[in-house]
C-alpha positions as CSV (number, residue, x, y, z in Angstrom):
1,X,6.7,38.8,160.0
2,X,9.2,38.9,157.1
3,X,6.7,37.5,154.6
4,X,4.1,40.2,155.7
5,X,6.7,42.9,155.2
6,X,7.6,41.5,151.8
7,X,3.9,41.5,150.8
8,X,3.4,45.0,152.0
9,X,6.5,46.2,150.1
10,X,5.2,44.4,146.9
11,X,1.8,46.2,147.3
12,X,3.5,49.6,147.7
13,X,5.7,49.0,144.7
14,X,2.7,48.0,142.6
15,X,0.8,51.1,143.6
16,X,3.8,53.2,142.7
17,X,4.0,51.6,139.3
18,X,0.3,52.2,138.7
19,X,0.5,55.8,139.8
20,X,3.5,56.4,137.5
21,X,1.5,54.9,134.6
22,X,-1.5,57.3,135.2
23,X,-1.2,60.8,133.8
24,X,-1.2,63.5,136.4
25,X,-4.0,65.3,134.5
26,X,-6.2,62.8,132.7
27,X,-7.6,63.8,129.4
28,X,-11.2,63.4,128.4
29,X,-12.8,61.4,125.6
30,X,-15.3,62.6,123.0
31,X,-18.1,60.0,122.9
32,X,-21.8,59.2,123.3
33,X,-22.8,58.3,126.9
34,X,-25.8,56.1,127.7
35,X,-28.3,56.9,130.5
36,X,-31.2,55.3,132.3
37,X,-34.1,57.4,133.6
38,X,-35.8,56.7,136.9
39,X,-38.4,59.2,138.1
40,X,-36.8,62.6,137.5
41,X,-33.2,61.4,137.7
42,X,-30.7,60.3,135.1
43,X,-28.3,57.5,136.0
44,X,-25.2,56.4,134.0
45,X,-26.1,53.1,132.5
46,X,-24.2,50.0,133.6
47,X,-25.1,47.9,130.6
48,X,-24.5,48.7,126.9
49,X,-27.5,49.6,124.8
50,X,-27.2,46.4,122.8
51,X,-27.6,44.3,126.0
52,X,-30.2,46.3,127.9
53,X,-33.9,45.4,127.2
54,X,-36.0,48.2,128.7
55,X,-39.6,47.7,129.8
56,X,-42.5,49.3,128.2
57,X,-42.8,52.9,129.4
58,X,-39.0,53.3,129.9
59,X,-37.0,56.5,129.2
60,X,-33.5,56.2,128.0
61,X,-31.0,59.0,127.1
62,X,-27.9,59.5,125.0
63,X,-25.5,62.5,125.4
64,X,-22.6,63.4,123.2
65,X,-19.9,65.2,125.1
66,X,-16.3,65.2,126.2
67,X,-15.8,63.5,129.6
68,X,-13.2,61.5,131.5
69,X,-15.6,59.0,133.1
70,X,-19.1,58.6,134.3
71,X,-18.7,60.8,137.3
72,X,-17.6,63.6,134.9
73,X,-20.2,62.9,132.2
74,X,-22.9,65.4,131.2
75,X,-26.5,64.2,131.4
76,X,-29.0,64.5,128.6
77,X,-30.8,67.9,128.6
78,X,-34.4,68.8,127.9
79,X,-37.8,67.1,128.6
80,X,-37.6,63.5,129.6
81,X,-41.2,62.6,130.4
82,X,-42.5,59.4,128.8
83,X,-46.1,60.6,128.6
84,X,-45.1,63.7,126.6
85,X,-42.6,62.0,124.4
86,X,-44.9,59.1,123.4
87,X,-48.2,61.0,123.5
88,X,-48.6,60.5,119.7
89,X,-47.5,56.9,119.7
90,X,-50.4,54.9,121.0
91,X,-49.9,51.5,122.7
92,X,-50.2,48.5,120.5
93,X,-50.6,44.9,121.5
94,X,-47.5,42.8,121.0
95,X,-45.2,45.8,121.2
96,X,-43.6,48.1,123.8
97,X,-42.8,51.8,123.7
98,X,-39.5,53.3,124.7
99,X,-38.9,57.1,124.9
100,X,-35.5,58.2,123.8
101,X,-33.8,61.6,124.6
102,X,-31.0,62.4,122.1
103,X,-28.7,65.2,123.2
104,X,-26.1,66.0,120.6
105,X,-24.2,68.2,123.0
106,X,-22.7,71.6,122.6
107,X,-20.4,73.3,120.0
108,X,-17.6,73.1,122.5
109,X,-17.9,69.3,122.6
110,X,-18.2,68.9,118.8
111,X,-15.4,67.7,116.6
112,X,-13.6,70.3,114.6
113,X,-15.7,71.5,111.7
114,X,-19.0,70.0,112.9
115,X,-22.1,71.5,114.4
116,X,-24.3,69.5,116.8
117,X,-28.0,69.1,115.8
118,X,-30.6,70.3,118.3
119,X,-31.6,67.9,121.1
120,X,-34.6,65.7,120.1
121,X,-36.9,63.1,121.6
122,X,-38.4,60.1,119.8
123,X,-40.7,57.4,120.8
124,X,-39.7,53.9,119.6
125,X,-42.4,51.2,119.3
126,X,-40.5,47.9,119.1
127,X,-40.9,44.2,119.8
128,X,-41.3,43.2,123.5
129,X,-37.8,41.8,123.7
130,X,-36.1,44.5,121.8
131,X,-32.9,46.1,123.1
132,X,-32.3,49.9,123.5
133,X,-29.9,49.7,120.6
134,X,-32.7,48.2,118.4
135,X,-35.1,51.0,119.6
136,X,-32.4,53.5,118.7
137,X,-31.7,52.0,115.3
138,X,-35.4,52.1,114.3
139,X,-35.8,55.8,115.1
140,X,-32.5,57.6,115.0
141,X,-30.4,56.2,112.2
142,X,-28.0,56.1,110.7
143,X,-26.0,54.7,113.6
144,X,-22.2,54.1,113.4
145,X,-20.3,51.7,115.5
146,X,-16.5,50.9,115.6
147,X,-14.9,47.5,115.6
148,X,-15.3,47.3,119.4
149,X,-19.0,47.8,119.3
150,X,-18.7,51.3,120.7
151,X,-21.5,53.6,119.5
152,X,-19.8,56.3,117.5
153,X,-22.7,58.3,115.8
154,X,-26.4,58.7,116.2
155,X,-28.4,60.1,113.3
156,X,-25.1,60.4,111.5
157,X,-23.5,62.7,114.1
158,X,-20.6,63.1,114.4
159,X,-19.6,62.3,110.8
160,X,-16.2,61.0,111.9
161,X,-14.3,60.0,115.0
162,X,-15.1,57.6,117.8
163,X,-14.2,58.0,121.5
164,X,-11.0,59.9,120.6
165,X,-8.9,61.3,123.4
166,X,-9.0,65.1,124.0
167,X,-6.1,66.9,125.6
168,X,-6.7,68.1,129.1
169,X,-6.2,71.8,128.1
170,X,-8.7,71.4,125.3
171,X,-11.4,69.8,127.4
172,X,-14.5,72.1,127.7
173,X,-15.9,73.0,131.1
174,X,-18.8,70.7,132.3
175,X,-22.1,71.2,134.0
176,X,-22.4,70.5,137.7
177,X,-23.2,66.8,138.2
178,X,-25.1,65.3,141.1
179,X,-23.2,62.6,142.9
180,X,-24.2,59.0,143.8
181,X,-25.6,58.3,140.4
182,X,-23.9,55.0,140.0
183,X,-20.4,53.7,139.7
184,X,-17.7,55.7,137.9
185,X,-16.7,53.9,134.7
186,X,-13.8,55.2,132.7
187,X,-14.2,55.2,128.9
188,X,-11.7,52.3,128.3
189,X,-13.7,50.2,130.7
190,X,-17.0,51.4,129.3
191,X,-15.8,50.4,125.8
192,X,-15.0,46.9,127.0
193,X,-18.4,46.5,128.7
194,X,-20.2,47.6,125.6
195,X,-18.2,45.4,123.4
196,X,-18.6,42.3,125.6
197,X,-22.3,42.8,126.3
198,X,-23.0,43.7,122.7
199,X,-21.1,40.6,121.5
200,X,-23.0,38.4,124.0
201,X,-26.3,39.7,122.8
202,X,-25.3,39.1,119.1
203,X,-24.4,35.5,119.7
204,X,-27.5,34.8,121.8
205,X,-29.7,36.3,119.0
206,X,-27.8,34.2,116.5
207,X,-28.4,31.0,118.5
208,X,-32.1,31.7,118.7
209,X,-32.3,32.2,114.9
210,X,-30.4,29.0,114.3
211,X,-32.4,26.9,116.9
């Protein structure tokens, strides 16, 4: 019984330490979030764009905003229909088409001194095994990444900054978000996932080239 009580006490102590280390009011982060489209619904992606290899006919979205984690993140806005986005990009043998929705966010989410471009859609025609990151690079450059492989800028926006923390009292209000759209991933975890998956994809591609 004593050992059980000790284990329980240790668990409680650990939770207290974790609670003390967590800010009472978490700040948000300013970053590009990555989304998968299924039917008429956006779902927060669980893979980084460098690791995900979408099928032909897929729709993927990116949204720049300030958010604390995936449950708080704003979804891409505007039309997201593959048929409309890729209507002028005919199918071609040996390639696939991926529709991309690029939402640069609102002025409230923009870094100081910058103005977000209008939301746009593009249709990327890429190799059958291309990743979402490759589709993005071919249609919405220049892209900017940090040393942890976090996507910092699409089409040069924003010109500076990358996943910086925003004080809670400076965080803009968010759109209402439907629930049950996937697991809630905080930005620090999201950065790690993108970095690990992006690195794995890089080394796999390097091995294939050297084989």
